[in-house]
C-alpha positions as CSV (number, residue, x, y, z in Angstrom):
1,M,203.3,26.3,197.0
2,L,201.7,25.9,193.3
3,M,200.9,29.1,192.0
4,V,198.9,28.9,188.9
5,M,197.3,32.0,186.8
6,V,194.0,31.4,185.8
7,H,193.8,30.8,182.0
8,S,190.4,31.3,181.1
9,A,190.6,35.2,181.6
10,I,193.8,35.6,179.5
11,D,193.4,36.6,176.2
12,A,197.1,36.9,175.1
13,R,200.3,36.5,177.0
14,A,204.0,37.5,176.4
15,V,207.1,36.4,178.6
16,L,209.5,39.0,179.4
17,S,213.3,37.7,178.9
18,E,215.8,38.0,181.6
19,A,217.1,41.3,180.7
20,A,213.9,43.1,181.4
21,S,214.0,45.2,184.8
22,R,211.0,46.6,186.9
23,D,212.1,50.2,185.6
24,G,212.0,49.0,182.3
25,V,208.7,47.5,182.6
26,D,207.3,50.6,184.4
27,D,208.7,52.9,181.6
28,A,207.3,50.7,179.0
29,F,204.0,51.0,180.5
30,F,203.9,54.6,181.2
31,R,205.1,55.1,177.4
32,L,201.9,53.3,176.0
33,G,200.0,55.4,178.3
34,Y,198.9,52.5,180.7
35,R,198.6,53.2,184.7
36,L,199.5,51.1,187.5
37,L,196.0,50.1,189.0
38,N,197.1,47.3,191.7
39,V,200.2,45.7,193.3
40,I,199.1,42.2,194.4
41,D,201.5,40.5,196.9
42,V,202.5,36.8,196.9
43,A,199.8,34.5,198.6
44,S,199.0,30.8,198.6
45,G,198.2,29.7,195.5
46,R,198.8,32.9,193.5
47,P,201.9,34.7,192.0
48,A,202.8,38.3,192.7
49,Q,201.6,40.8,189.8
50,L,201.6,44.4,188.9
51,V,198.2,45.0,187.3
52,F,198.4,47.8,184.5
53,A,195.1,49.3,182.4
54,R,194.9,52.0,179.5
55,E,191.4,51.1,179.3
56,A,188.2,50.3,181.1
57,D,188.2,46.2,180.7
58,D,191.7,46.1,179.1
59,Y,194.4,44.7,181.7
60,V,197.8,43.7,181.6
61,H,199.1,41.6,184.5
62,V,202.5,42.1,185.2
63,V,203.1,38.1,186.6
64,D,206.4,37.2,188.6
65,D,205.8,33.6,188.6
66,G,208.2,31.9,190.9
67,Q,207.4,28.4,190.0
68,L,208.1,28.6,186.7
69,G,211.0,30.9,187.3
70,L,209.9,33.7,184.8
71,T,208.0,36.9,184.7
72,Y,205.1,36.6,182.1
73,L,202.5,39.6,180.9
74,A,198.8,38.0,181.4
75,I,196.7,40.4,178.7
76,R,192.7,40.4,178.9
77,G,190.7,42.5,177.0
78,A,189.4,43.2,173.4
79,G,192.5,44.6,172.3
80,A,194.9,41.7,174.0
81,E,196.6,40.8,170.9
82,Q,197.5,44.7,169.9
83,A,198.5,45.2,173.5
84,R,200.9,42.1,173.3
85,A,202.5,43.4,169.9
86,A,203.2,46.9,171.2
87,L,204.7,45.5,174.7
88,E,206.7,43.0,172.7
89,R,208.1,46.1,170.9
90,S,208.7,47.9,173.9
91,L,209.9,45.4,175.9
92,P,212.7,42.6,175.7
93,C,210.2,39.4,175.4
94,E,211.0,35.8,174.8
95,S,209.9,34.0,171.4
96,A,208.5,30.4,171.1
97,E,211.1,29.9,168.6
98,A,213.8,30.7,170.5
99,A,212.4,28.2,173.4
100,R,212.0,25.6,171.1
101,R,215.9,25.8,170.0
102,D,216.8,26.1,173.8
103,L,214.9,23.2,174.7
104,V,217.0,21.0,172.6
105,E,220.2,22.6,172.5
106,G,220.3,24.3,175.8
107,A,222.2,23.5,179.0
108,L,219.5,22.3,182.3
109,E,218.6,25.7,183.1
110,A,218.2,27.1,179.6
111,R,215.9,23.9,179.1
112,A,213.9,24.7,182.1
113,R,213.3,28.1,181.3
114,A,212.4,27.1,177.6
115,L,209.7,24.6,178.7
116,A,208.1,27.3,181.1
117,V,208.2,29.7,178.2
118,L,206.5,27.3,175.7
119,V,204.0,26.1,178.0
120,L,202.9,29.9,178.8
121,L,203.1,31.0,174.9
122,E,201.9,27.6,173.5
123,P,199.8,26.0,176.0
124,D,197.9,24.2,173.2
125,A,200.5,23.3,170.6
126,A,200.1,19.8,169.6
127,D,203.6,18.9,171.0
128,M,202.9,20.1,174.3
129,T,201.9,17.1,176.1
130,E,205.2,15.5,174.9
131,L,207.2,18.4,175.9
132,I,205.9,18.3,179.5
133,E,205.9,14.5,179.8
134,A,209.8,14.2,178.8
135,A,210.2,16.9,181.5
136,L,208.5,15.0,184.0
137,R,210.6,11.8,183.1
138,D,213.7,13.6,183.2
139,E,216.8,12.6,185.6
140,H,217.3,15.9,186.7
141,V,215.3,17.3,189.6
142,R,214.6,20.7,188.3
143,M,213.3,19.6,184.9
144,R,210.8,17.2,186.8
145,A,210.1,20.3,188.9
146,I,209.4,22.9,185.9
147,G,207.7,19.9,184.2
148,L,204.9,19.5,187.4
149,T,204.5,23.2,187.2
150,A,204.1,23.2,183.4
151,A,201.5,20.4,183.7
152,A,199.3,22.4,186.1
153,Y,199.3,25.3,183.3
154,A,198.6,22.4,180.9
155,P,196.5,19.5,182.7
156,C,195.5,16.9,180.2
157,T,194.4,13.3,180.8
158,P,197.7,11.6,179.4
159,L,199.9,13.5,181.9
160,Q,197.7,12.8,184.9
161,G,199.4,9.2,185.2
162,V,203.1,10.8,185.2
163,V,202.1,13.3,187.7
164,V,200.5,10.6,190.0
165,A,203.7,8.5,189.6
166,I,205.7,11.0,190.8
167,R,203.5,12.0,193.4
168,D,203.7,8.1,194.6
169,N,207.3,7.4,193.9
170,D,209.6,9.9,193.1
171,R,213.0,9.9,195.1
172,E,212.5,13.2,195.8
173,P,210.3,14.4,199.0
174,R,209.8,17.7,197.6
175,L,208.8,16.7,194.2
176,R,206.2,14.3,195.6
177,E,204.8,16.9,197.8
178,M,204.7,19.4,194.5
179,A,202.9,16.8,192.8
180,A,200.4,16.0,195.3
181,R,199.6,19.9,194.7
182,V,199.2,19.5,191.2
183,V,196.9,16.4,191.2
184,A,194.6,18.0,194.1
185,S,194.3,21.2,191.9
186,A,195.3,20.7,188.6
187,F,193.7,17.3,187.8
188,A,190.7,17.7,189.9
189,G,188.6,18.3,187.2
190,V,190.2,15.9,184.6
191,A,189.0,12.8,183.7
192,S,191.0,9.7,184.6
């Protein structure tokens, strides 16, 4: 199952570090004056989420994205950047700088997590297509899988051919199936 959060409704994002706990998240939101509005269970095409709000039209979705292997905050509303900054001061969060360092210097799992962090924090970065393509061509199954999920978060024409090649030719059946879902969903509206 490929899960992708709709990007157009998100005004800011933060990625929680692995040190963040559910109790810590709840406590931070409570201290900042948020209230829990909804708990959304995992479903086809949708990751598990907690939805918090502080004021009308200002929402924070705590998204437990199993495909990317991390938890992130999808923040919506007029004060999204201020909310992101306050939440980052209250919760252990990842930084794009550390992720870029891990992508180059880290072991396999650190590199996979780093790409996931970067596609969430800097989806429009000038080198994002290049980073995702490198993951899609990586020898390790884990990196190709994260590359497919990253391509779904940041679909663009140059990646489409590589994803189609994985769909048609990868030696891992699971990745071929995943690539077929990415092509059908994320690249449906992308020009060939």
